[in-house]
N, C-alpha and C positions, 0 to 999 in steps of 0.2 A: 240439446240445450237451446235450440232455435225458439225464439219468442216472436210474437207478432210485431210487425213494424208499423202498424197502423195507429199506435198510440197506447193501447191497453197493455201491450206486452204479455198477452196470454200465451202459454206454451203451445206451439203449433202442433206438436205430436199429440198432445192431449185433446186439442180441438178436433183433429182428424179422427181420433179414436172414438169420439162421440157418434160418428156416422154409423148407421146400421149397415156395415159393409156387405154382409152376406144376405141381407133382406132382398127378395126378388122383386124389387120395385125400382123405378127410375130415381136416380140421385143426381144432384147437380153440384158442380164446383164453380164458384164465382170469384172473379178477381175485381177488387174495388180500385179502379183507376180514376175515380172522381176526385182527384187532388184539387182542393179548392181553398185551403187555408192561405191567407196572404203571406207572401214570403217563402212559400214552399214550392220547390220545383224539382225534387229528386225523382219522383215517380215519372214526371214528364220526360226527364232526361233518360231514364231507363227505357221508356217506350221509344224514344228517338234513336238512341244509340245501341241498345241491346234488346230489342223486342223478342228475339229468339229465346232468351233466358226466361222470359215470362211464360212463353208458350210451353217450353220444356218443363218448367216448374209446375204449371197447371196440369200437364199431362201426367207427370209423376204423382202429383197430389191426387188426381182423379183415380189413378191406378191404386194408390194406397187406400183410398176411401171407397172404392167400388163405384165411383161416379163415372158415367160414360159420356156425359155432356157437360161442357163448360161454357161460361159467358164471361167475356172481359168487358166490363161496363166502364167506358171511357168518357171523360168530361167533354162536353160539346165544344168548349173553347179550344180543344186540341185539334180541331179540323185542319189547321194549317200545316202541321208537320207530324206530330206523334201518331195520329190516326192513319195517314197514308203509309207511314213506316210500318206500323203494326199490321195493316192489311197486306202489305207486300210480304212481310215475314210469314204471315198466316198462309198465304198462297204458296210460298216456297215450301213450307212444312208439309202441306197436303201433297204437293207435287213430288216431294221426296219420300212420300209414304209414311211420314212420321205422325200423321193424324188420320182419323177416319176409322174404318172397320178393319179389324184384324191387322193391327199395326205390325209391320215387318214379320207377318205370319206368326205373331206371338199369341193370337187368340184374344188380345186386348183391344177393346174399342174405346176411342175417345174422339168426339167431335167438338170443335171449339168455334164459338161464334163471337164476333165483336158487336157491341151495342153502343152507339153514341147517345149520350144523354143530351138534355137541352140546357145544361148549365145551371141547374138549381142546386144551391148550396146544400140543402137538406138531403139531397140524394147521395151524399157521402155516407149517410147512415144505412146500414146493411139492409134493413127491411124496406126502406124507401127505394132502394135499388130494385128489389123484387117488384114493387108496384110499378115502377117506371118501365121495366122490361115487359111487364104484362100489359102495358098500355093504360095504366091508371095514373091518377095524380100521384106525384112522388111524395108521399107522406109516410112517416114511420108507422109500423104496426104495433099493436099491443103485444107484450110478452108476459107470461107464456101464451101460446106455445112458442118454443124457440126454433130458430131456423133449422137445426138438425132434426127437428121433428116435423115441422110444417114450414117450408121455406118457399123457394121459387116454384110457381105453379102448384103449390100445395104439397110439394115433395121435399124429402130431406135435402138440406143444402148447407154447404160450408162456404163462408166468405173469407178470403185472405187478401191482404194488401199486396200491391205490386212488389215492394221491396222484400216482403216476406218470401214471396215465390222466387225472387232473384237469388235468395240465400239457400235455396234447396240444392242448387248445383254444386256449390263449394263443399257442401257436406258429403255428397256422393263422390266428387272428384278428389277431395283431399282426405276422405274418411271422417267419420264422426269424431274420432279421438282427436284428430288434428284440428277440426273446427272448434271443438270444445276447449282447446288449449288457448284460443284467442279470447280476449275480452275479460270481463270481471267475473266474480263468483256467481252473481245472480243473472248476468246477461252475457251470453256467449256470442262470439262472432264479431262482425264489423257492422258499422252503421254509417249511412249517408246523412250528412248535415248540410243544410243550406245556411250560408253565412252572408248576410247583407247588411246594409247600413254604412256607417262611417269607417269602412275598412278599405284598404287599397285594392284588393282583388276579390270582389264579391263572387261567390260561386258555390258549387257543390263539392264537399270534401268528404272523403271516406277515412274513418279512423276506427280502431278497435274500441269496444266499450271500455270505459274507464278513463278515456281521454278527458282533459280538462277544458274549460272554456278558454283559458289562456292559450292552450295549444291550438284550438280552433282559430282563434283570432290571429295567431302567428302564421298558421297555414294560409290565411287570407291576406297575408302581407302586412299584418299589423294595422294599427289605426292610421287614418289619414293624417297628414301633417296639420297640426293645429287642433286636432280633435281630441277629446277625452271621453271616457265612458260616463254617460249620465245614467243609463239604465240598459238592461238587456232583456228583450222580450223572448221568452222561451216557448216553443210549441205553437207559434202562429198566434192569431188573434184570440184564440180560445185559451192560450197559455197565460202564464203569470210573468210579472216583471221582477228582475233581480237588480238590486242597486249596486253601485260601484264598490261598496264595502263588502 
């Protein structure tokens, strides 16, 4: 029941199934770490505090799709902390034999590269990521063809969000049945939400799907003294406003 956490909510397993897994050609897995919506910082915190989860999620996804090379496209403004943390985790994974050729003598290959963007907002769009990695201007490509047909370097490619890949591990560690028991009917599992504005404790909070805005505000300590809800902006600058009623 895992759905993409990048905004569209597309079923992750279905997306992976589109990849021509057994075709004898190069295939790519890409992580979209170009978090750039104002007020959003959950992907940044995942890269800061748990980068190994992203690496492992990408390796598992690559195995499922038959992709042997991955790229993590990270926003350029993350040079201060998330990028060094991810680079350190990437080095540790290679040193432990968890990435590269014939991983743990399993016959499985997966090489993972980090690519730092230049901070262009449009590069959060998946095909603009391809152009940026290839050294071109970061502009979206026309569709079709779709990335699973012609993606990075003209090869089949699947792009997933940081938080989507983070959720691969709980499914395996807790079993799919356990994971599916969390959340609502249409959306399984847990979700990270950034809560900011006139609350006492702005931050990133994890709740199961089905939680209410009231619960999120309470987790953030409630409203600041003397404040009242005028409007709530959902989904960053590209989202919509919800009034107090």
